[in-house]
Structure formats: structure tokens, C-alpha cells
C-alpha positions in Angstrom: 6.5 29.4 -23.7 4.7 26.1 -24.7 7.8 24.1 -23.5 7.5 26.0 -20.2 3.9 25.2 -19.8 4.2 21.5 -20.6 7.1 21.2 -18.2 5.1 22.8 -15.4 2.1 20.4 -16.2 4.5 17.5 -16.1 5.9 18.5 -12.8 2.4 19.1 -11.3 1.2 15.7 -12.5 4.3 14.0 -11.1 3.7 15.7 -7.6 0.0 14.8 -7.7 0.7 11.1 -8.5 3.3 11.1 -5.6 0.7 12.5 -3.2 -2.1 10.2 -4.4 0.0 7.0 -4.0 2.1 7.8 -0.9 1.4 5.5 2.1 0.2 7.2 5.2 2.8 7.7 8.1 1.4 4.8 10.1 -0.7 3.0 7.3 -0.1 -0.7 7.3 1.0 -2.5 4.1 -2.4 -4.4 4.0 -4.5 -1.3 4.1 -2.2 0.5 1.6 -2.5 -2.3 -0.9 -6.3 -2.3 -0.6 -6.4 1.4 -1.0 -4.1 1.4 -4.1 -5.7 -1.6 -5.7 -9.2 -0.2 -5.3 -8.1 3.1 -6.8 -5.5 2.1 -9.4 -5.8 -1.8 -9.9 -3.2 -4.5 -9.8 -0.8 -4.6 -12.9 0.4 -8.1 -12.1 3.6 -6.8 -10.3 4.6 -5.8 -6.8 4.3 -2.2 -7.8 2.5 -1.0 -4.7 4.3 -3.3 -2.2 7.7 -1.9 -3.5 6.4 1.6 -3.2 5.4 1.0 0.4 8.6 -0.8 1.2 10.7 1.9 -0.3 9.0 4.6 1.7 7.9 2.9 5.0 9.5 -0.5 5.8 11.7 -0.5 8.7 13.6 -3.6 7.3 13.1 -3.7 3.5 15.5 -6.4 2.8 14.0 -9.8 2.1 10.3 -8.5 2.3 9.3 -9.8 -1.1 11.0 -13.1 -0.5 9.2 -13.5 2.8 5.9 -13.0 1.0 6.8 -15.4 -1.7 7.2 -18.0 0.8 3.8 -17.3 2.2 2.4 -17.7 -1.3 2.6 -14.4 -3.0 5.1 -14.8 -5.8 3.7 -12.6 -8.5 1.8 -9.5 -7.5 0.1 -7.2 -4.9 -3.2 -9.0 -5.1 -1.5 -12.3 -4.2 -0.2 -10.5 -0.9 -3.8 -9.7 -0.1 -5.1 -13.2 -0.9 -2.4 -15.3 0.6 -0.4 -13.2 3.2 -3.3 -11.1 4.6 -6.5 -13.2 3.9 -8.2 -12.3 7.2 -9.6 -8.9 6.1 -13.2 -8.4 7.1 -15.8 -8.3 4.4 -16.6 -4.9 3.4 -18.0 -2.9 0.4 -15.1 -0.4 0.3 -11.6 -0.5 2.1 -11.9 0.3 5.8 -9.9 3.1 7.4 -6.3 1.8 8.5 -6.2 1.5 12.2 -2.4 2.2 12.0 0.7 0.3 13.2 2.2 0.6 16.5 5.7 0.6 15.0 6.3 2.7 11.9 7.4 0.6 9.0 6.2 -2.7 10.3 4.8 -5.0 7.6 2.4 -6.4 10.1 -1.3 -5.5 9.4 -3.1 -3.2 11.6 -5.6 -4.4 14.1 -9.0 -3.6 12.5 -10.8 -4.9 15.5 -9.6 -1.9 17.4 -11.7 0.2 15.0 -14.9 -1.8 15.9 -14.3 -1.1 19.5 -14.3 2.6 19.1 -17.0 2.8 16.6 
């Protein structure tokens, strides 16, 4: 009985973790990284980038190498600082404006949010 309960709790926790860390259907990598790092922090790896890439990237091959050439060689934070440095100042992550092509590694156009606000 106790084994059944602990197995059920483990399954429920795994499903919850999956839902909490899943990228949105049209969420850009930049917004996803900001959301994940704000919620769960950076562990010095490409944990969140790899998760987004594996679930959303249209062309996953070479993504990390491409980012390394642009100055992000160690972790998710470096992608935000060196690859996507033009995020507007804000207290909390802004809602993602969404990408026009699902799986694109290009950041969303946050200026479109300002036009509709």
C-alpha cells in the first residue's frame, strides 16, 4: 500500500514538473529562458535551452554551437546576456509575444506587445 502511494506521488510530481517547465507552443527561447531562470534559477548548464530545443526547435542540430559562437559557451544565463541582450528593462518577465514560425530560435518581437497595450 505504501509503495503504491509513493509511486503515485512520484508520478504526480513528474507530471507537475513536466507541465511547469514545458515551453509554450509559440513561446520563444528568450522568453522561455527568462521564465525558467526566474522561477528555477540557472544551474550553470544549458538545462533550459536543451529542454526548449528538444521540445520545440525546428532545426535542433547545432543550436548550442551557434550560441557558443555568439558568446554563450557555458549556460542559459549566457544566452540571455550574450545572444539576446536586447530585452527591455522590466521588474518581471514580460509575456511572450510568440514566434511566427513554431520552433524558431529567434526571439519574439516584444515591441508588438507595446503597440497593443
